[in-house]
C-alpha positions in Angstrom: 0.0 0.0 0.0 1.4 3.4 -1.0 2.3 6.1 1.5 -0.6 8.4 2.3 0.4 12.1 1.8 -2.0 14.1 4.0 -0.5 17.5 4.0 -1.8 20.3 1.8 1.5 21.3 0.2 4.9 19.8 -0.5 6.5 22.2 1.8 4.2 21.3 4.6 4.8 17.6 4.0 8.6 18.1 4.1 8.6 20.3 7.2 6.3 17.8 9.0 8.2 14.7 8.0 11.9 15.5 7.5 14.7 16.6 9.8 16.8 19.7 8.8 19.8 17.4 8.1 17.8 15.2 5.9 16.5 18.3 3.9 20.1 19.4 3.5 21.1 15.9 2.3 18.3 16.1 -0.3 19.7 19.4 -1.6 23.3 18.0 -1.7 22.6 14.5 -3.1 19.1 14.3 -4.4 16.3 11.9 -3.9 18.1 9.3 -6.1 20.1 8.3 -3.0 17.1 7.0 -1.2 17.4 9.7 1.5 13.6 10.2 1.5 12.2 6.7 2.3 8.7 7.8 1.3 9.9 8.4 -2.3 11.9 5.2 -2.9 9.2 3.0 -4.5 7.2 4.0 -7.6 3.9 3.3 -5.8 4.9 6.0 -3.2 6.5 8.5 -5.6 3.5 8.2 -7.9 1.1 8.8 -4.9 3.2 11.9 -4.0 2.9 13.1 -7.6 -0.9 12.5 -7.7 -1.4 14.3 -4.4 0.7 17.4 -5.4 0.5 17.4 -9.2 -1.0 20.9 -9.5 1.7 22.3 -7.3 4.4 20.3 -9.1 3.3 21.5 -12.5 3.1 25.2 -11.4 6.6 24.9 -9.9 7.8 23.2 -13.1 6.3 25.9 -15.3 7.7 28.7 -13.1 11.2 27.1 -13.1 11.2 26.6 -16.9 10.2 30.2 -17.4 12.9 31.4 -15.0 15.4 29.6 -17.2 14.1 30.7 -20.6 10.7 32.3 -21.2 10.3 30.2 -24.3 11.2 26.9 -22.8 8.4 24.4 -22.3 8.0 22.1 -19.3 8.8 18.9 -21.1 12.0 20.2 -22.6 13.0 21.5 -19.1 12.4 18.0 -17.5 14.8 16.5 -20.0 17.6 18.4 -18.3 16.9 16.8 -14.9 19.2 14.0 -13.7 17.7 10.9 -15.3 15.3 13.0 -17.4 16.5 11.6 -20.7 16.1 8.0 -19.4 12.3 8.2 -18.8 10.5 5.3 -20.6 7.2 5.0 -18.7 4.5 7.0 -17.0 5.6 5.8 -13.6 9.2 6.9 -14.3 8.0 10.3 -15.4 5.8 10.8 -12.3 8.7 9.6 -10.2 11.1 12.0 -11.8 8.7 14.9 -11.2 8.1 13.8 -7.6 11.8 13.7 -6.9 12.4 17.0 -8.6 9.6 18.7 -6.7 10.9 17.4 -3.4 14.4 18.6 -4.2 13.2 22.0 -5.4 11.2 22.6 -2.2 14.1 21.4 0.0 16.3 23.9 -1.8 13.8 26.6 -1.2 13.6 25.7 2.5 17.4 25.7 2.9 17.7 29.1 1.1 15.0 30.6 3.3 16.9 29.3 6.4 20.2 30.7 5.1 18.4 34.1 4.6 17.0 34.0 8.1 20.4 33.1 9.6 22.1 36.0 7.7 19.4 38.4 8.9 19.8 37.3 12.5 23.6 38.1 12.4 
């Protein structure tokens, strides 16, 4: 049975379920390492994708536009680690789940760095 993702946003899920060190490891090494146990198996990463797909696609669109206003989302995903090796729907949903988790973890760590600098 797949993991049940109950939080309303990816950021809420990460902050409720991951330690700061784990979030930092995701930023440094990526989900491919298995550092996020809830995103190891396709059943789970696909459940994550299904729960958060609107947020994932909005993030994907915004990121693609930040890189190049004429770049489409599918071309952008081909630049992800493993993006050119996708050969099934499950692999595609897994790729997007991992990317979204990594993207939100980067955002969380950048926000923390900004807060730390402001406190100095």
